[in-house]
N, C-alpha and C positions, 0 to 999 in steps of 0.2 A: 630653442627650448620648448617642448610641448606644452600646449595649453592645460591650464588647471580645470580638472573636470568639474562642471557645475552639480554632478549628482555622483555620490559614491557607488562603488559595485554593488553594495548591499542594497542601496536604494533602487538602484536600476534592475536588480534581480527581485526585488519585491514587486515593482510594476509589472516585471515580465510574469510573476506568479499570478497578479491579478489578471492579467491578461489570458493567462492559460486557464482560468478560474471561469473566465466569459466564453471560451470556445475550445481551441486546441492550441496545441505547441505552433502547428504549421502558421497560426495567426500572428505570432510573435515576430514581426517584422520590425525594422529600423523606424519607419515611418509610423508605425502603430505604437511601439514603444515610446517614441519622441512624443506623440499625441498624449500618450498616457501620462507622460512627465510633465508636460508642457513645455517641450523644448523642441528644437528640430532633430534629425536624427544624428547629427555630427557629434554631439557629446556623448553617444553611446560608443562610439570608437575612439573616444579616447580612455575610455575605461576598459574597453574589450577589443580583440582582435578582430573579431568578426562576429555574424549573428549565430552561427554554428556555436561558438563559445558561450554566446548569451543564452541559446537553448539548453545546453548542456547543463551550466549552471543552474538553469530554471529546473530542470528534472531533479537534479540535486537537492535543490531547496523542498520540491514538493515530494521528495524521498524524505528529507529530516522531518518536514511535518508528520509524515505517516508513522516515521520512527516514533514520534512523540506520543502518538495515540497506541501504539504497540506498549510503550514503556507504561502508560498508563492501566491498559490491561494486565499487563505482567504484575502491576502492584495489587491488583484485586485479590481476594481471599481465595478465589478458584482462578488462578493465573491464565490456565488454558483456555477457560472458557472467557474469562476478562477480555483476552486477545482476539478471539473470535467476536465479541460483542463489539469490539474496538475496530475491527476491520469493517463490519458492516456500518459502525456510526461514521467511518471515514467516508465510505462510500456514499452515506445519506447527506453528509455536510459538506462534503468536497467533490461532487460527482465528477466534475470535470479532471480533478487531479487524480482521481481513483481511475479514471477511464485512460489517462495518460501512463500512470504506472502500470495497470493491470489488465487493459483491456486494448493495447496497441498491438497490431500485428507485429510478429517477429520474423526477420528473414528466415529463421529455421526454427522449427518446432523443437520445444523441448522434450525430453522423455520426462516421464512421470516422475520417476526417482530421483530426476535432478532439478525439476522445477521449483521447488519450495527454497533451495538454497540458492537459487538463479534469481528469484524475484523478490526475496525478502532477506535482509542482511540479519535479521532477528532470528532466523531459522534454528540455530543452535540453541539459542537460550529458550525459545519455544519447545523445543524438542527435549531439552534437559528438565523443563518443568513438568511436561508430561511424565516422562521417567520417574523422577522423584515423587511426584503427588500420587502416582498409581502403582509404583513398583514394577513397571514394565520394562523388559528388555528393549535395547535399542531399536532393534527391528520391529518389535510390536508396537513400539511407540510411534514409529515412523510411518506404520501402516495406518495407525489410527489417525496420525495427524495429515496424512495424504487425503484420507478419506473425509475427514472433517473440512479439511480445506476447501474441497471438493463443493461439498454442501454449502459451506459458508461463503464461498466465492459466488455461488448460484444466487443465495439470498443479496449479497452484495451488489451483484449485477442488476437484480430488478430496482435495487433503489437507485442505483447510479444512472440508469436509463429510466426511471422513474415509470417503469412497468408494474410494479405494485410496490406498496408499502406495509410491510409489518411493524406492528406496534413493538416497543421495548419487551413487553409481557409476552407476545406472541413469539419474537425473536427468540427470547431466551427458554421458551418451554420448547421450541422446534431443536434447539441446538443441544438442550439436556435431553431430549427424547432420542435424537439420533447418536448422540455420542454413548449413551447408556446402551443402547442396542449394539453398537460397534464393541463397546467393551465387553458386554457379556459374549459376543461372538469371540472377540479376540482370546478371553480367557478359556472359553470351550474349545477353541482349536489348540490352547496350550495344553489341556486335559488329554486331548486326542495323539499329542505327540508323546505324551509320556509312555 
């Protein structure tokens, strides 16, 4: 009969998430995780097959936490802006998890047209909120979403790496300014297409 685990899978993943917050996913080793839990590394392997599974589950836990930020943003009166502000808040409040999810090198570069659905499970919901709020076609909404994400990602990276910090008011003003310019440009492009 296998030994009874001293810690649940959820407790182990919570400890792994704490380790990821302090450094990187590579620092989540059996020894480090055991130390975080105050046990040897052995109990980890009663709950998980291997460290790759622990790391995978840790990334999923980080993604769930990020999704909570997105849901908070979608609940704002201006949902699209709320999501952008929450993306930046996640980078500011959880810099190592932001780096893990959005600044870790990929084996293959993504095409800009495919990047948003590949990195964010909420992309369809975000896109729909943009379409309905501003009466945009899917194509125009996606173009606006791409451009705003590039700008928002830049601000978020500044926060995550502690290169620069904008206040909430400064962030809000800059997002509004860029969004307004892009929206005007899209609407003018639409007029020229007629």
